[in-house]
N, CA, C and O of each residue as an XYZ file, in Angstrom:
416
protein
N       1.906     -0.878      5.037
C       2.165     -1.730      6.165
C       1.336     -3.003      6.055
O       1.776     -4.076      6.470
N       0.145     -2.882      5.498
C      -0.684     -4.069      5.326
C      -0.008     -5.102      4.451
O      -0.012     -6.293      4.764
N       0.577     -4.641      3.342
C       1.272     -5.563      2.432
C       2.398     -6.297      3.161
O       2.514     -7.519      3.066
N       3.215     -5.552      3.880
C       4.349     -6.165      4.579
C       3.876     -7.172      5.617
O       4.473     -8.240      5.753
N       2.819     -6.853      6.349
C       2.300     -7.742      7.387
C       1.743     -9.029      6.786
O       2.063    -10.121      7.255
N       0.916     -8.906      5.755
C       0.318    -10.096      5.144
C       1.395    -10.946      4.466
O       1.335    -12.174      4.531
N       2.370    -10.320      3.821
C       3.476    -11.068      3.209
C       4.278    -11.822      4.264
O       4.672    -12.969      4.053
N       4.517    -11.172      5.399
C       5.244    -11.803      6.505
C       4.471    -13.012      7.033
O       5.063    -14.061      7.289
N       3.154    -12.872      7.198
C       2.342    -13.997      7.651
C       2.379    -15.148      6.647
O       2.453    -16.311      7.043
N       2.329    -14.834      5.355
C       2.417    -15.874      4.319
C       3.771    -16.576      4.387
O       3.843    -17.800      4.271
N       4.841    -15.809      4.573
C       6.183    -16.396      4.710
C       6.251    -17.326      5.911
O       6.806    -18.421      5.821
N       5.691    -16.895      7.031
C       5.690    -17.737      8.232
C       4.953    -19.040      7.990
O       5.434    -20.101      8.387
N       3.798    -18.984      7.350
C       3.047    -20.196      7.067
C       3.851    -21.141      6.184
O       3.848    -22.353      6.397
N       4.538    -20.581      5.193
C       5.311    -21.406      4.257
C       6.473    -22.130      4.922
O       6.935    -23.149      4.409
N       6.958    -21.621      6.062
C       8.030    -22.324      6.772
C       7.496    -23.140      7.948
O       8.261    -23.623      8.783
N       6.162    -23.284      8.000
C       5.563    -24.147      9.000
C       5.102    -23.483     10.284
O       4.720    -24.164     11.236
N       5.135    -22.159     10.316
C       4.649    -21.435     11.493
C       3.248    -20.930     11.179
O       3.037    -20.296     10.145
N       2.308    -21.197     12.041
C       0.935    -20.764     11.809
C       0.053    -21.932     11.430
O       0.535    -22.994     11.036
N      -1.243    -21.723     11.553
C      -2.180    -22.807     11.319
C      -3.055    -22.616     10.094
O      -3.758    -23.544      9.693
N      -3.030    -21.447      9.494
C      -3.866    -21.223      8.311
C      -3.138    -20.332      7.310
O      -2.351    -19.459      7.673
N      -3.428    -20.583      6.048
C      -2.838    -19.751      5.003
C      -3.913    -19.015      4.227
O      -3.639    -18.448      3.169
N      -5.153    -19.019      4.752
C      -6.261    -18.409      4.029
C      -7.021    -17.420      4.903
O      -7.020    -17.511      6.130
N      -7.672    -16.468      4.228
C      -8.563    -15.522      4.903
C      -9.860    -15.464      4.106
O      -9.877    -15.721      2.902
N     -10.932    -15.127      4.787
C     -12.219    -14.942      4.131
C     -12.425    -13.446      3.944
O     -12.387    -12.676      4.903
N     -12.643    -13.050      2.701
C     -12.834    -11.640      2.377
C     -14.294    -11.408      2.021
O     -14.882    -12.170      1.253
N     -14.877    -10.356      2.581
C     -16.260     -9.994      2.285
C     -16.290     -8.570      1.759
O     -15.785     -7.646      2.396
N     -16.889     -8.406      0.588
C     -17.070     -7.099     -0.020
C     -18.545     -6.975     -0.383
O     -19.034     -7.670     -1.274
N     -19.240     -6.098      0.304
C     -20.683     -5.991      0.073
C     -21.354     -7.295      0.441
O     -21.324     -7.704      1.602
N     -21.965     -7.959     -0.540
C     -22.621     -9.243     -0.290
C     -21.800    -10.422     -0.803
O     -22.234    -11.570     -0.705
N     -20.627    -10.148     -1.345
C     -19.771    -11.187     -1.912
C     -18.725    -11.645     -0.890
O     -18.078    -10.824     -0.240
N     -18.572    -12.947     -0.762
C     -17.571    -13.517      0.142
C     -16.726    -14.513     -0.626
O     -17.246    -15.309     -1.408
N     -15.411    -14.467     -0.401
C     -14.527    -15.458     -1.028
C     -13.323    -15.704     -0.133
O     -12.957    -14.876      0.701
N     -12.725    -16.862     -0.331
C     -11.554    -17.258      0.433
C     -10.327    -17.090     -0.451
O     -10.307    -17.559     -1.590
N      -9.296    -16.417      0.075
C      -8.040    -16.243     -0.655
C      -6.888    -16.640      0.262
O      -7.003    -16.592      1.487
N      -5.783    -17.032     -0.352
C      -4.601    -17.344      0.445
C      -3.947    -16.043      0.897
O      -4.200    -14.981      0.329
N      -3.115    -16.134      1.912
C      -2.371    -14.951      2.368
C      -1.504    -14.404      1.243
O      -1.382    -13.189      1.092
N      -0.898    -15.292      0.446
C      -0.049    -14.858     -0.670
C      -0.885    -14.103     -1.702
O      -0.446    -13.075     -2.216
N      -2.087    -14.601     -2.012
C      -2.964    -13.904     -2.958
C      -3.373    -12.539     -2.416
O      -3.416    -11.558     -3.159
N      -3.673    -12.479     -1.123
C      -4.078    -11.222     -0.504
C      -2.949    -10.204     -0.551
O      -3.184     -9.032     -0.846
N      -1.718    -10.639     -0.264
C      -0.593     -9.699     -0.317
C      -0.398     -9.175     -1.736
O      -0.070     -8.003     -1.921
N      -0.596    -10.030     -2.741
C      -0.480     -9.586     -4.131
C      -1.567     -8.571     -4.475
O      -1.312     -7.604     -5.193
N      -2.787     -8.793     -3.961
C      -3.873     -7.850     -4.210
C      -3.543     -6.478     -3.626
O      -3.790     -5.454     -4.262
N      -2.988     -6.457     -2.422
C      -2.599     -5.197     -1.784
C      -1.515     -4.514     -2.604
O      -1.602     -3.320     -2.891
N      -0.500     -5.270     -2.976
C       0.621     -4.717     -3.739
C       0.159     -4.146     -5.080
O       0.555     -3.048     -5.471
N      -0.680     -4.905     -5.773
C      -1.121     -4.479     -7.101
C      -2.023     -3.244     -7.058
O      -2.054     -2.479     -8.023
N      -2.754     -3.032     -5.966
C      -3.676     -1.895     -5.918
C      -3.066     -0.637     -5.297
O      -3.659      0.438     -5.392
N      -1.902     -0.749     -4.669
C      -1.313      0.384     -3.957
C      -1.109      1.598     -4.859
O      -1.576      2.694     -4.548
N      -0.422      1.403     -5.956
C      -0.133      2.521     -6.854
C      -1.405      3.099     -7.455
O      -1.550      4.316     -7.566
N      -2.324      2.224     -7.841
C      -3.576      2.674     -8.439
C      -4.358      3.581     -7.492
O      -4.963      4.561     -7.925
N      -4.347      3.257     -6.219
C      -5.134      4.009     -5.248
C      -4.438      5.286     -4.762
O      -5.098      6.298     -4.530
N      -3.122      5.244     -4.609
C      -2.439      6.338     -3.918
C      -1.589      7.248     -4.803
O      -1.225      8.337     -4.362
N      -1.257      6.850     -6.030
C      -0.416      7.701     -6.870
C      -1.243      8.841     -7.429
O      -2.301      8.601     -8.010
N      -0.787     10.087     -7.267
C      -1.548     11.251     -7.717
C      -1.154     11.652     -9.125
O      -0.096     11.271     -9.626
N      -2.017     12.421     -9.750
C      -1.718     12.936    -11.085
C      -0.596     13.967    -11.030
O      -0.014     14.313    -12.059
N      -0.295     14.457     -9.833
C       0.788     15.431     -9.665
C       2.156     14.764     -9.565
O       3.177     15.452     -9.524
N       2.189     13.439     -9.525
C       3.461     12.735     -9.544
C       3.999     12.311     -8.193
O       5.210     12.145     -8.051
N       3.150     12.130     -7.199
C       3.596     11.613     -5.911
C       2.426     10.926     -5.221
O       1.292     10.993     -5.696
N       2.701     10.265     -4.099
C       1.662      9.542     -3.385
C       0.740     10.480     -2.607
O       1.195     11.419     -1.954
N      -0.564     10.210     -2.690
C      -1.555     10.990     -1.952
C      -1.524     10.582     -0.484
O      -1.153      9.459     -0.143
N      -1.916     11.503      0.365
C      -1.964     11.261      1.801
C      -3.213     10.488      2.192
O      -3.182      9.712      3.147
N      -4.316     10.689      1.468
C      -5.577     10.021      1.771
C      -6.241      9.552      0.489
O      -5.950     10.042     -0.602
N      -7.140      8.591      0.648
C      -7.953      8.115     -0.470
C      -9.382      7.999      0.024
O      -9.631      7.425      1.084
N     -10.312      8.534     -0.729
C     -11.721      8.395     -0.394
C     -12.207      9.265      0.743
O     -13.253      8.984      1.327
N     -11.484     10.300      1.067
C     -11.897     11.191      2.137
C     -13.149     11.967      1.730
O     -13.295     12.356      0.571
N     -14.044     12.188      2.682
C     -15.258     12.959      2.393
C     -14.932     14.394      2.011
O     -15.680     15.020      1.259
N     -13.832     14.919      2.516
C     -13.457     16.294      2.201
C     -12.584     16.384      0.952
O     -12.094     17.463      0.618
N     -12.387     15.275      0.265
C     -11.585     15.263     -0.943
C     -10.126     14.976     -0.646
O      -9.703     14.948      0.510
N      -9.376     14.766     -1.693
C      -7.959     14.448     -1.544
C      -7.138     15.720     -1.500
O      -7.296     16.608     -2.338
N      -6.278     15.794     -0.532
C      -5.333     16.894     -0.415
C      -4.030     16.398     -1.013
O      -3.437     15.451     -0.497
N      -3.576     17.017     -2.085
C      -2.414     16.504     -2.785
C      -1.105     17.141     -2.335
O      -0.186     17.290     -3.140
N      -1.007     17.514     -1.078
C       0.262     18.014     -0.564
C       1.097     16.851     -0.064
O       0.566     15.879      0.473
N       2.369     16.951     -0.238
C       3.302     15.918      0.198
C       3.651     16.145      1.663
O       4.041     17.248      2.045
N       3.514     15.111      2.481
C       3.771     15.234      3.911
C       4.790     14.190      4.364
O       4.917     13.136      3.740
N       5.506     14.473      5.429
C       6.550     13.548      5.901
C       6.046     12.139      6.221
O       6.781     11.171      6.025
N       4.801     12.001      6.710
C       4.299     10.668      7.034
C       4.207      9.780      5.797
O       4.226      8.555      5.918
N       4.108     10.370      4.620
C       4.031      9.591      3.399
C       5.343      8.876      3.097
O       5.339      7.795      2.508
N       6.448      9.462      3.490
C       7.736      8.793      3.234
C       7.826      7.494      4.010
O       8.393      6.519      3.515
N       7.274      7.460      5.226
C       7.284      6.229      6.013
C       6.521      5.130      5.281
O       7.010      4.006      5.163
N       5.340      5.445      4.796
C       4.530      4.458      4.087
C       5.236      3.971      2.824
O       5.199      2.781      2.512
N       5.867      4.873      2.107
C       6.527      4.484      0.860
C       7.777      3.647      1.095
O       8.094      2.772      0.289
N       8.483      3.900      2.174
C       9.697      3.137      2.450
C       9.371      1.672      2.706
O      10.133      0.788      2.315
N       8.240      1.410      3.361
C       7.882      0.026      3.629
C       6.923     -0.536      2.584
O       6.475     -1.676      2.703
N       6.608      0.254      1.567
C       5.726     -0.200      0.495
C       6.453     -1.250     -0.354
O       7.664     -1.429     -0.229
N       5.703     -1.936     -1.212
C       6.327     -2.920     -2.097
C       7.545     -2.358     -2.811
O       7.585     -1.177     -3.158
N       8.548     -3.221     -3.031
C       9.844     -2.833     -3.565
C       9.826     -1.940     -4.789
O      10.655     -1.037     -4.896
N       8.904     -2.165     -5.718
C       8.913     -1.367     -6.946
C       8.582      0.091     -6.691
O       8.820      0.931     -7.560
N       8.043      0.415     -5.532
C       7.680      1.790     -5.230
C       8.805      2.555     -4.549
O       8.738      3.779     -4.431
N       9.827      1.858     -4.104
C      10.900      2.540     -3.395
C      11.671      3.496     -4.300
O      12.087      4.560     -3.842
N      11.873      3.150     -5.566
C      12.538      4.073     -6.479
C      11.653      5.277     -6.758
O      12.153      6.390     -6.923
N      10.340      5.064     -6.811
C       9.434      6.192     -6.998
C       9.540      7.182     -5.849
O       9.396      8.387     -6.054
N       9.791      6.687     -4.644
C       9.985      7.566     -3.492
C      11.169      8.490     -3.731
O      11.068      9.701     -3.530
N      12.281      7.927     -4.155
C      13.477      8.724     -4.408
C      13.207      9.748     -5.505
O      13.560     10.919     -5.367
N      12.586      9.308     -6.588
C      12.282     10.210     -7.699
C      11.307     11.300     -7.282
O      11.466     12.459     -7.665
N      10.301     10.933     -6.499
C       9.290     11.900     -6.063
C       9.910     12.981     -5.201
O       9.673     14.168     -5.427
N      10.697     12.585     -4.220
C      11.321     13.574     -3.341
C      12.294     14.448     -4.118
O      12.379     15.651     -3.874
N      13.019     13.859     -5.041
C      13.976     14.620     -5.845
C      13.287     15.674     -6.707
O      13.829     16.756     -6.933
N      12.091     15.349     -7.184
C      11.378     16.252     -8.096
C      10.323     17.122     -7.423
O       9.683     17.938     -8.087
N      10.136     16.964     -6.138
C       9.074     17.678     -5.431
C       9.472     19.135     -5.196
O      10.558     19.422     -4.692
N       8.584     20.038     -5.564
C       8.869     21.448     -5.331
C       8.451     21.823     -3.924
O       7.646     21.118     -3.316
N       8.970     22.905     -3.396
C       8.646     23.338     -2.048
C       7.173     23.693     -1.905
O       6.665     23.673     -0.784
N       6.471     24.011     -2.968
C       5.045     24.337     -2.873
C       4.209     23.119     -2.530
O       3.060     23.264     -2.111
N       4.754     21.921     -2.696
C       4.017     20.706     -2.362
C       4.341     20.200     -0.963
O       3.794     19.185     -0.535
N       5.198     20.873     -0.264
C       5.567     20.433      1.080
C       4.714     21.139      2.120
O       4.596     22.364      2.106
N       4.137     20.390      2.995
C       3.314     20.866      4.124
C       2.273     21.774      3.589
O       1.461     22.299      4.352
């Protein structure tokens, strides 16, 4: 959802709606300014790296203190449907290949 929102804001700015096309990002002690378009690309490029599991589908959580639970849940389909376009085919493939042991 973050990718879609930031991309939408970048699109609005490009057609003259909005007053800024940049955001300030702070990570630890590092601060830098990026455009909305750059930020949306960063989100898109990191999505698969962070959420794709070795079991062949999207993880429900990342960085949880209790570890990652690699079961496939219905809420994940919502996230994948609105995820960047290249991931939509992976959704179809994942659901098609998912065994019942990975559900709930």
